[in-house]
N, CA, C and O atoms as a CHARMM CRD file, in Angstrom:
* protein
*
  312
    1    1 MET  N    186.52200  32.56800  60.53300 PROA 1      0.00000
    2    1 MET  CA   187.48700  32.27600  61.47800 PROA 1      0.00000
    3    1 MET  C    188.13200  33.53400  61.76500 PROA 1      0.00000
    4    1 MET  O    188.91900  33.60700  62.70800 PROA 1      0.00000
    5    2 PHE  N    187.88500  34.47700  61.07700 PROA 2      0.00000
    6    2 PHE  CA   188.47900  35.76100  61.50500 PROA 2      0.00000
    7    2 PHE  C    187.85700  36.56900  62.68300 PROA 2      0.00000
    8    2 PHE  O    186.64400  36.52000  62.88500 PROA 2      0.00000
    9    3 SER  N    188.62900  37.25700  63.40000 PROA 3      0.00000
   10    3 SER  CA   188.26700  37.95800  64.51800 PROA 3      0.00000
   11    3 SER  C    187.60900  39.27600  64.02300 PROA 3      0.00000
   12    3 SER  O    186.75200  39.78800  64.74400 PROA 3      0.00000
   13    4 TYR  N    187.89600  39.77400  63.02400 PROA 4      0.00000
   14    4 TYR  CA   187.39200  41.24200  62.64800 PROA 4      0.00000
   15    4 TYR  C    186.50600  40.91100  61.38900 PROA 4      0.00000
   16    4 TYR  O    186.21500  39.80000  60.94500 PROA 4      0.00000
   17    5 SER  N    186.10000  42.33500  60.86000 PROA 5      0.00000
   18    5 SER  CA   185.22700  42.07900  59.72700 PROA 5      0.00000
   19    5 SER  C    186.25600  41.94600  58.36400 PROA 5      0.00000
   20    5 SER  O    187.42000  42.34500  58.38800 PROA 5      0.00000
   21    6 ASP  N    185.63100  41.33400  57.20900 PROA 6      0.00000
   22    6 ASP  CA   186.62500  41.21800  55.97800 PROA 6      0.00000
   23    6 ASP  C    187.06700  42.50400  55.72900 PROA 6      0.00000
   24    6 ASP  O    188.19100  42.46200  55.22800 PROA 6      0.00000
   25    7 GLU  N    186.63800  43.66200  55.87500 PROA 7      0.00000
   26    7 GLU  CA   187.24200  45.00300  55.42400 PROA 7      0.00000
   27    7 GLU  C    188.29800  45.22500  56.22400 PROA 7      0.00000
   28    7 GLU  O    189.37500  45.50900  55.69900 PROA 7      0.00000
   29    8 ILE  N    188.19700  45.14900  57.44000 PROA 8      0.00000
   30    8 ILE  CA   189.41900  45.23200  58.36700 PROA 8      0.00000
   31    8 ILE  C    190.56300  44.06100  57.94200 PROA 8      0.00000
   32    8 ILE  O    191.69800  44.43600  57.64700 PROA 8      0.00000
   33    9 HSD  N    190.26800  42.85200  57.92700 PROA 9      0.00000
   34    9 HSD  CA   191.41200  42.00600  57.37400 PROA 9      0.00000
   35    9 HSD  C    191.97300  42.18000  56.03400 PROA 9      0.00000
   36    9 HSD  O    193.13800  41.84900  55.81500 PROA 9      0.00000
   37   10 SER  N    191.15900  42.72100  55.03800 PROA 10     0.00000
   38   10 SER  CA   191.79800  43.15700  53.77500 PROA 10     0.00000
   39   10 SER  C    192.79300  44.34500  53.90000 PROA 10     0.00000
   40   10 SER  O    193.72000  44.48600  53.10200 PROA 10     0.00000
   41   11 ARG  N    192.53000  45.30900  55.07800 PROA 11     0.00000
   42   11 ARG  CA   193.56700  46.26400  55.06000 PROA 11     0.00000
   43   11 ARG  C    194.65400  45.93100  55.98500 PROA 11     0.00000
   44   11 ARG  O    195.67300  46.62100  55.93700 PROA 11     0.00000
   45   12 TYR  N    194.56900  44.95000  56.83100 PROA 12     0.00000
   46   12 TYR  CA   195.39000  44.53500  57.93600 PROA 12     0.00000
   47   12 TYR  C    195.63900  43.03300  57.80700 PROA 12     0.00000
   48   12 TYR  O    195.39200  42.32600  58.78500 PROA 12     0.00000
   49   13 PRO  N    196.12700  42.46200  56.63100 PROA 13     0.00000
   50   13 PRO  CA   195.97800  40.81500  56.47100 PROA 13     0.00000
   51   13 PRO  C    196.58800  40.11800  57.83600 PROA 13     0.00000
   52   13 PRO  O    195.95700  39.13900  58.23300 PROA 13     0.00000
   53   14 TYR  N    197.76500  40.52000  58.60800 PROA 14     0.00000
   54   14 TYR  CA   198.17600  39.77500  59.58600 PROA 14     0.00000
   55   14 TYR  C    197.37400  39.67000  60.59100 PROA 14     0.00000
   56   14 TYR  O    197.67200  38.75300  61.35500 PROA 14     0.00000
   57   15 LEU  N    196.32000  40.37200  60.91200 PROA 15     0.00000
   58   15 LEU  CA   195.28500  40.09200  61.86600 PROA 15     0.00000
   59   15 LEU  C    194.68500  38.73600  61.99800 PROA 15     0.00000
   60   15 LEU  O    194.14400  38.29700  63.01300 PROA 15     0.00000
   61   16 LYS  N    194.85800  38.04500  60.71800 PROA 16     0.00000
   62   16 LYS  CA   194.34300  36.72800  60.64000 PROA 16     0.00000
   63   16 LYS  C    195.10100  35.83000  61.44800 PROA 16     0.00000
   64   16 LYS  O    194.57000  34.75700  61.73700 PROA 16     0.00000
   65   17 ASP  N    196.31400  36.09300  61.88700 PROA 17     0.00000
   66   17 ASP  CA   197.09900  35.28100  62.76600 PROA 17     0.00000
   67   17 ASP  C    196.99300  35.44400  64.22300 PROA 17     0.00000
   68   17 ASP  O    197.70600  34.82400  65.01100 PROA 17     0.00000
   69   18 LEU  N    196.13200  36.25000  64.55000 PROA 18     0.00000
   70   18 LEU  CA   196.03400  36.66700  65.93100 PROA 18     0.00000
   71   18 LEU  C    194.78200  35.79900  66.63500 PROA 18     0.00000
   72   18 LEU  O    193.69300  35.63700  66.08500 PROA 18     0.00000
   73   19 ILE  N    195.16100  35.24800  68.01500 PROA 19     0.00000
   74   19 ILE  CA   194.25600  34.62100  68.68300 PROA 19     0.00000
   75   19 ILE  C    194.03800  35.78400  69.86200 PROA 19     0.00000
   76   19 ILE  O    194.95000  36.14700  70.60400 PROA 19     0.00000
   77   20 LEU  N    192.71100  36.29200  69.90700 PROA 20     0.00000
   78   20 LEU  CA   192.66200  37.39300  70.79600 PROA 20     0.00000
   79   20 LEU  C    191.90500  36.89100  72.26900 PROA 20     0.00000
   80   20 LEU  O    190.94700  36.12100  72.32700 PROA 20     0.00000
   81   21 TYR  N    192.53300  37.47800  73.32900 PROA 21     0.00000
   82   21 TYR  CA   191.83200  37.25300  74.53700 PROA 21     0.00000
   83   21 TYR  C    190.57900  38.05400  74.63100 PROA 21     0.00000
   84   21 TYR  O    190.50100  39.10700  73.99700 PROA 21     0.00000
   85   22 LYS  N    189.51700  37.60500  75.43200 PROA 22     0.00000
   86   22 LYS  CA   188.29300  38.30800  75.72800 PROA 22     0.00000
   87   22 LYS  C    188.67600  39.66200  76.47200 PROA 22     0.00000
   88   22 LYS  O    188.36500  40.76700  76.02800 PROA 22     0.00000
   89   23 GLU  N    189.33100  39.47200  77.56500 PROA 23     0.00000
   90   23 GLU  CA   189.70300  40.45900  78.31200 PROA 23     0.00000
   91   23 GLU  C    191.18500  40.51800  78.70900 PROA 23     0.00000
   92   23 GLU  O    191.87200  39.50000  78.63200 PROA 23     0.00000
   93   24 ALA  N    191.69400  41.68700  79.13200 PROA 24     0.00000
   94   24 ALA  CA   193.08500  41.92900  79.48700 PROA 24     0.00000
   95   24 ALA  C    193.50400  41.01500  80.49400 PROA 24     0.00000
   96   24 ALA  O    192.88900  41.03600  81.56000 PROA 24     0.00000
   97   25 LEU  N    194.49300  40.17600  80.33300 PROA 25     0.00000
   98   25 LEU  CA   194.92500  39.21500  81.53100 PROA 25     0.00000
   99   25 LEU  C    195.76200  40.15100  82.54300 PROA 25     0.00000
  100   25 LEU  O    196.57000  40.97800  82.12100 PROA 25     0.00000
  101   26 HSD  N    195.52500  39.96900  83.79500 PROA 26     0.00000
  102   26 HSD  CA   196.10800  40.86900  84.82400 PROA 26     0.00000
  103   26 HSD  C    196.51300  39.87900  86.08800 PROA 26     0.00000
  104   26 HSD  O    196.45800  38.64900  86.11300 PROA 26     0.00000
  105   27 ILE  N    196.88400  40.67500  86.99600 PROA 27     0.00000
  106   27 ILE  CA   197.17400  39.82500  88.22500 PROA 27     0.00000
  107   27 ILE  C    196.97900  41.13000  89.28500 PROA 27     0.00000
  108   27 ILE  O    196.99800  42.29800  88.89900 PROA 27     0.00000
  109   28 ILE  N    196.79600  40.72900  90.64000 PROA 28     0.00000
  110   28 ILE  CA   196.78700  41.93600  91.75900 PROA 28     0.00000
  111   28 ILE  C    197.87500  41.44200  92.68000 PROA 28     0.00000
  112   28 ILE  O    197.92400  40.26900  93.04900 PROA 28     0.00000
  113   29 VAL  N    198.65700  42.26800  93.00400 PROA 29     0.00000
  114   29 VAL  CA   199.78000  41.89700  93.93200 PROA 29     0.00000
  115   29 VAL  C    199.64800  42.60100  95.14500 PROA 29     0.00000
  116   29 VAL  O    199.68500  43.83000  95.09600 PROA 29     0.00000
  117   30 GLU  N    199.47900  41.94500  96.38800 PROA 30     0.00000
  118   30 GLU  CA   199.51200  42.51000  97.76300 PROA 30     0.00000
  119   30 GLU  C    200.81200  42.28100  98.46000 PROA 30     0.00000
  120   30 GLU  O    201.48100  41.26600  98.26500 PROA 30     0.00000
  121   31 VAL  N    201.12900  43.15000  99.20000 PROA 31     0.00000
  122   31 VAL  CA   202.50400  42.85600 100.13300 PROA 31     0.00000
  123   31 VAL  C    201.80800  43.22900 101.47700 PROA 31     0.00000
  124   31 VAL  O    201.12200  44.25000 101.50200 PROA 31     0.00000
  125   32 ASP  N    201.93500  42.51100 102.52700 PROA 32     0.00000
  126   32 ASP  CA   201.67300  42.66300 103.74300 PROA 32     0.00000
  127   32 ASP  C    202.67800  43.34600 104.74700 PROA 32     0.00000
  128   32 ASP  O    203.76300  43.66000 104.25700 PROA 32     0.00000
  129   33 ASN  N    202.49400  43.59400 105.95000 PROA 33     0.00000
  130   33 ASN  CA   203.47200  44.09800 106.69700 PROA 33     0.00000
  131   33 ASN  C    204.78200  43.35300 107.04500 PROA 33     0.00000
  132   33 ASN  O    205.83300  43.90600 107.37100 PROA 33     0.00000
  133   34 GLU  N    204.56100  41.92300 106.92100 PROA 34     0.00000
  134   34 GLU  CA   205.67800  41.19000 106.98700 PROA 34     0.00000
  135   34 GLU  C    206.64500  40.89400 105.85200 PROA 34     0.00000
  136   34 GLU  O    207.67600  40.23200 105.96600 PROA 34     0.00000
  137   35 MET  N    206.14300  41.52000 104.63900 PROA 35     0.00000
  138   35 MET  CA   206.61700  41.38900 103.37800 PROA 35     0.00000
  139   35 MET  C    206.27400  40.00200 102.58000 PROA 35     0.00000
  140   35 MET  O    206.90800  39.60900 101.60000 PROA 35     0.00000
  141   36 ASN  N    205.21900  39.36700 103.14100 PROA 36     0.00000
  142   36 ASN  CA   204.49200  38.40700 102.30400 PROA 36     0.00000
  143   36 ASN  C    203.89900  38.85200 101.18600 PROA 36     0.00000
  144   36 ASN  O    203.28300  39.91600 101.24500 PROA 36     0.00000
  145   37 VAL  N    203.96600  38.17300 100.04000 PROA 37     0.00000
  146   37 VAL  CA   203.39100  38.53300  98.77100 PROA 37     0.00000
  147   37 VAL  C    202.21100  37.65100  98.36600 PROA 37     0.00000
  148   37 VAL  O    202.30900  36.42500  98.32700 PROA 37     0.00000
  149   38 THR  N    201.21400  38.24300  98.10000 PROA 38     0.00000
  150   38 THR  CA   199.73300  37.32200  97.54800 PROA 38     0.00000
  151   38 THR  C    199.81400  37.86400  96.07300 PROA 38     0.00000
  152   38 THR  O    199.87600  39.06700  95.81900 PROA 38     0.00000
  153   39 ILE  N    199.80800  37.01600  95.26500 PROA 39     0.00000
  154   39 ILE  CA   199.54100  37.30200  93.82800 PROA 39     0.00000
  155   39 ILE  C    198.09300  36.81500  93.58600 PROA 39     0.00000
  156   39 ILE  O    197.91500  35.60500  93.72700 PROA 39     0.00000
  157   40 GLN  N    197.16500  37.48300  93.28700 PROA 40     0.00000
  158   40 GLN  CA   195.78800  36.92300  92.78500 PROA 40     0.00000
  159   40 GLN  C    195.81800  37.00500  91.33400 PROA 40     0.00000
  160   40 GLN  O    196.01800  38.07000  90.75100 PROA 40     0.00000
  161   41 GLY  N    195.61200  35.83300  90.70700 PROA 41     0.00000
  162   41 GLY  CA   195.63000  35.48400  89.20500 PROA 41     0.00000
  163   41 GLY  C    194.11600  35.73600  88.58800 PROA 41     0.00000
  164   41 GLY  O    193.32700  36.51300  89.12500 PROA 41     0.00000
  165   42 MET  N    193.87800  35.15200  87.65900 PROA 42     0.00000
  166   42 MET  CA   192.56700  35.32300  87.00200 PROA 42     0.00000
  167   42 MET  C    192.45200  34.35000  86.07400 PROA 42     0.00000
  168   42 MET  O    193.49800  34.00200  85.52500 PROA 42     0.00000
  169   43 ASN  N    191.26600  33.73200  85.70800 PROA 43     0.00000
  170   43 ASN  CA   190.87400  32.75300  84.59300 PROA 43     0.00000
  171   43 ASN  C    190.22200  33.59000  83.56300 PROA 43     0.00000
  172   43 ASN  O    189.21300  34.19900  83.91900 PROA 43     0.00000
  173   44 GLY  N    190.66000  33.72900  82.26100 PROA 44     0.00000
  174   44 GLY  CA   190.31000  34.72300  81.26600 PROA 44     0.00000
  175   44 GLY  C    189.49200  33.55800  80.20100 PROA 44     0.00000
  176   44 GLY  O    189.17600  32.39500  80.45100 PROA 44     0.00000
  177   45 HSD  N    189.29300  34.36900  78.92700 PROA 45     0.00000
  178   45 HSD  CA   188.56300  33.65000  77.85100 PROA 45     0.00000
  179   45 HSD  C    189.11300  34.08100  76.50700 PROA 45     0.00000
  180   45 HSD  O    189.78300  35.10700  76.39000 PROA 45     0.00000
  181   46 TYR  N    188.83700  33.32900  75.55500 PROA 46     0.00000
  182   46 TYR  CA   189.49400  33.73300  74.23800 PROA 46     0.00000
  183   46 TYR  C    188.18800  34.38200  73.50500 PROA 46     0.00000
  184   46 TYR  O    187.06200  33.94900  73.75000 PROA 46     0.00000
  185   47 GLN  N    188.40800  35.40800  72.62600 PROA 47     0.00000
  186   47 GLN  CA   187.30100  36.04000  72.03800 PROA 47     0.00000
  187   47 GLN  C    186.56400  35.14200  71.26100 PROA 47     0.00000
  188   47 GLN  O    185.39100  34.98900  71.60100 PROA 47     0.00000
  189   48 LYS  N    187.01600  34.44900  70.20000 PROA 48     0.00000
  190   48 LYS  CA   186.45800  33.49100  69.35800 PROA 48     0.00000
  191   48 LYS  C    187.06500  32.20600  69.24800 PROA 48     0.00000
  192   48 LYS  O    186.40000  31.17300  69.31500 PROA 48     0.00000
  193   49 HSD  N    188.39900  32.22700  69.06900 PROA 49     0.00000
  194   49 HSD  CA   189.10100  30.84600  68.62100 PROA 49     0.00000
  195   49 HSD  C    190.13400  30.80000  69.86600 PROA 49     0.00000
  196   49 HSD  O    190.62700  31.81000  70.36800 PROA 49     0.00000
  197   50 SER  N    190.36900  29.56000  70.25700 PROA 50     0.00000
  198   50 SER  CA   191.48900  29.31400  71.30800 PROA 50     0.00000
  199   50 SER  C    192.60300  28.57700  70.35900 PROA 50     0.00000
  200   50 SER  O    192.26500  28.10500  69.27400 PROA 50     0.00000
  201   51 PRO  N    193.80700  28.51500  70.78200 PROA 51     0.00000
  202   51 PRO  CA   194.84900  28.06000  70.46900 PROA 51     0.00000
  203   51 PRO  C    194.60500  26.42200  70.07800 PROA 51     0.00000
  204   51 PRO  O    195.12300  25.87000  69.10700 PROA 51     0.00000
  205   52 GLU  N    193.84400  25.88200  70.89800 PROA 52     0.00000
  206   52 GLU  CA   193.35400  24.37800  70.46000 PROA 52     0.00000
  207   52 GLU  C    192.59400  24.26500  69.31500 PROA 52     0.00000
  208   52 GLU  O    192.62300  23.22500  68.65700 PROA 52     0.00000
  209   53 ASP  N    191.78000  25.40100  68.93400 PROA 53     0.00000
  210   53 ASP  CA   190.93500  25.34300  67.94200 PROA 53     0.00000
  211   53 ASP  C    191.73200  25.22400  66.62500 PROA 53     0.00000
  212   53 ASP  O    191.20400  24.66300  65.66500 PROA 53     0.00000
  213   54 ILE  N    192.95100  25.71500  66.54100 PROA 54     0.00000
  214   54 ILE  CA   193.92100  25.68100  65.47800 PROA 54     0.00000
  215   54 ILE  C    195.05200  24.63700  65.67300 PROA 54     0.00000
  216   54 ILE  O    195.83800  24.48400  64.73800 PROA 54     0.00000
  217   55 GLY  N    195.18900  23.98500  66.68100 PROA 55     0.00000
  218   55 GLY  CA   195.98100  23.03300  66.69300 PROA 55     0.00000
  219   55 GLY  C    197.34100  23.33900  67.28700 PROA 55     0.00000
  220   55 GLY  O    198.24700  22.52700  67.10100 PROA 55     0.00000
  221   56 ILE  N    197.57800  24.53300  68.04400 PROA 56     0.00000
  222   56 ILE  CA   198.77700  24.78500  68.26400 PROA 56     0.00000
  223   56 ILE  C    199.15900  24.46100  69.84600 PROA 56     0.00000
  224   56 ILE  O    200.30500  24.58100  70.27700 PROA 56     0.00000
  225   57 GLY  N    198.01900  24.03100  70.65200 PROA 57     0.00000
  226   57 GLY  CA   198.23100  23.77600  72.08100 PROA 57     0.00000
  227   57 GLY  C    198.30400  24.87100  72.96600 PROA 57     0.00000
  228   57 GLY  O    197.86500  25.93600  72.53200 PROA 57     0.00000
  229   58 ASN  N    198.80300  24.84500  74.21400 PROA 58     0.00000
  230   58 ASN  CA   198.62400  25.91500  75.14900 PROA 58     0.00000
  231   58 ASN  C    200.13600  26.75300  75.41200 PROA 58     0.00000
  232   58 ASN  O    200.33900  27.60400  76.27800 PROA 58     0.00000
  233   59 THR  N    200.95000  26.32300  74.56400 PROA 59     0.00000
  234   59 THR  CA   202.41300  27.18500  74.70000 PROA 59     0.00000
  235   59 THR  C    202.83900  27.52300  73.32000 PROA 59     0.00000
  236   59 THR  O    202.71000  26.71200  72.40300 PROA 59     0.00000
  237   60 TRP  N    203.36600  28.75200  73.14900 PROA 60     0.00000
  238   60 TRP  CA   203.93300  29.16400  71.85200 PROA 60     0.00000
  239   60 TRP  C    205.47400  29.63100  72.20800 PROA 60     0.00000
  240   60 TRP  O    205.70300  30.49600  73.05300 PROA 60     0.00000
  241   61 ASN  N    206.39600  29.02100  71.53700 PROA 61     0.00000
  242   61 ASN  CA   207.73500  29.33800  71.61500 PROA 61     0.00000
  243   61 ASN  C    208.23800  28.92100  73.29800 PROA 61     0.00000
  244   61 ASN  O    209.08000  29.61000  73.87400 PROA 61     0.00000
  245   62 GLY  N    207.69600  27.90800  73.84800 PROA 62     0.00000
  246   62 GLY  CA   208.05400  27.58500  75.24400 PROA 62     0.00000
  247   62 GLY  C    207.34700  28.50300  76.14600 PROA 62     0.00000
  248   62 GLY  O    207.67200  28.43400  77.33100 PROA 62     0.00000
  249   63 VAL  N    206.49200  29.30200  75.83000 PROA 63     0.00000
  250   63 VAL  CA   205.69200  30.36500  76.75700 PROA 63     0.00000
  251   63 VAL  C    204.14900  30.04800  76.74600 PROA 63     0.00000
  252   63 VAL  O    203.49100  29.98800  75.70700 PROA 63     0.00000
  253   64 SER  N    203.63200  29.84800  78.02800 PROA 64     0.00000
  254   64 SER  CA   202.23400  29.44500  78.09000 PROA 64     0.00000
  255   64 SER  C    201.38600  30.75700  77.46800 PROA 64     0.00000
  256   64 SER  O    201.60700  31.94500  77.70400 PROA 64     0.00000
  257   65 ILE  N    200.47800  30.25200  76.70700 PROA 65     0.00000
  258   65 ILE  CA   199.60700  31.29000  76.06600 PROA 65     0.00000
  259   65 ILE  C    197.96900  31.12400  76.58400 PROA 65     0.00000
  260   65 ILE  O    196.97900  31.60800  76.03500 PROA 65     0.00000
  261   66 GLU  N    198.02000  30.32100  77.75800 PROA 66     0.00000
  262   66 GLU  CA   196.70200  30.30700  78.22700 PROA 66     0.00000
  263   66 GLU  C    195.95100  31.41300  78.76100 PROA 66     0.00000
  264   66 GLU  O    196.55800  32.29600  79.36700 PROA 66     0.00000
  265   67 ALA  N    194.73500  31.47000  78.61400 PROA 67     0.00000
  266   67 ALA  CA   193.88900  32.79100  79.03600 PROA 67     0.00000
  267   67 ALA  C    193.61900  32.60800  80.55500 PROA 67     0.00000
  268   67 ALA  O    192.49200  32.49500  81.03800 PROA 67     0.00000
  269   68 ARG  N    194.96400  32.58800  81.35500 PROA 68     0.00000
  270   68 ARG  CA   194.83200  32.73600  82.69000 PROA 68     0.00000
  271   68 ARG  C    196.07500  33.25700  83.17500 PROA 68     0.00000
  272   68 ARG  O    197.04000  33.27900  82.41100 PROA 68     0.00000
  273   69 THR  N    196.19200  33.76400  84.58600 PROA 69     0.00000
  274   69 THR  CA   197.40400  34.11600  84.96700 PROA 69     0.00000
  275   69 THR  C    197.23300  33.30800  86.51500 PROA 69     0.00000
  276   69 THR  O    196.14100  33.19200  87.07300 PROA 69     0.00000
  277   70 PRO  N    198.45000  32.81900  87.04000 PROA 70     0.00000
  278   70 PRO  CA   198.39400  32.10600  88.23300 PROA 70     0.00000
  279   70 PRO  C    198.28000  32.93600  89.49600 PROA 70     0.00000
  280   70 PRO  O    198.56100  34.13200  89.57200 PROA 70     0.00000
  281   71 SER  N    197.78800  32.08600  90.58200 PROA 71     0.00000
  282   71 SER  CA   197.86600  32.80000  91.91000 PROA 71     0.00000
  283   71 SER  C    198.91200  32.18600  92.59600 PROA 71     0.00000
  284   71 SER  O    199.14000  30.97900  92.51300 PROA 71     0.00000
  285   72 VAL  N    199.64000  33.07000  93.35700 PROA 72     0.00000
  286   72 VAL  CA   200.77700  32.39300  94.09700 PROA 72     0.00000
  287   72 VAL  C    200.78200  33.06600  95.53300 PROA 72     0.00000
  288   72 VAL  O    200.16800  34.12400  95.67100 PROA 72     0.00000
  289   73 TYR  N    201.39900  32.54000  96.52900 PROA 73     0.00000
  290   73 TYR  CA   201.51800  33.13200  97.92400 PROA 73     0.00000
  291   73 TYR  C    203.02900  33.02800  98.32300 PROA 73     0.00000
  292   73 TYR  O    203.46500  31.88600  98.46800 PROA 73     0.00000
  293   74 ILE  N    203.74700  33.92000  98.48800 PROA 74     0.00000
  294   74 ILE  CA   205.16900  33.86300  98.97400 PROA 74     0.00000
  295   74 ILE  C    205.35400  34.42400 100.33100 PROA 74     0.00000
  296   74 ILE  O    205.04100  35.55200 100.70900 PROA 74     0.00000
  297   75 GLN  N    205.95300  33.39500 101.06100 PROA 75     0.00000
  298   75 GLN  CA   206.01900  33.94000 102.55400 PROA 75     0.00000
  299   75 GLN  C    207.38700  34.28300 102.95300 PROA 75     0.00000
  300   75 GLN  O    208.32600  33.49400 102.84500 PROA 75     0.00000
  301   76 MET  N    207.45800  35.17900 103.30100 PROA 76     0.00000
  302   76 MET  CA   209.13200  35.79100 103.69900 PROA 76     0.00000
  303   76 MET  C    209.46400  34.95000 104.96000 PROA 76     0.00000
  304   76 MET  O    208.70000  34.88200 105.92300 PROA 76     0.00000
  305   77 LYS  N    210.60000  34.34700 104.88900 PROA 77     0.00000
  306   77 LYS  CA   211.38100  33.62900 105.92800 PROA 77     0.00000
  307   77 LYS  C    211.71400  34.53000 106.95600 PROA 77     0.00000
  308   77 LYS  O    212.14800  35.62400 106.59700 PROA 77     0.00000
  309   78 GLY  N    211.59200  34.28200 108.26400 PROA 78     0.00000
  310   78 GLY  CA   211.79400  35.14200 109.30400 PROA 78     0.00000
  311   78 GLY  C    212.72800  34.51700 110.03300 PROA 78     0.00000
  312   78 GLY  O    213.15000  35.03200 111.06900 PROA 78     0.00000
């Protein structure tokens, strides 16, 4: 179930508690001439194991740990 080799885990035992994303989660923010904001999110993946695999669900301490970032459009009122 470890994400790294046994040698690395023996040197850094706390790595066993990590669930790693396959790619860095990010967003792209665009602001147009009218100050409307478009946020383009992404759907990512986990490297080997997901939170569901170990039974902790999609949140940790009330914060989403899903492998995704949301897309949002914010329109300025004129």
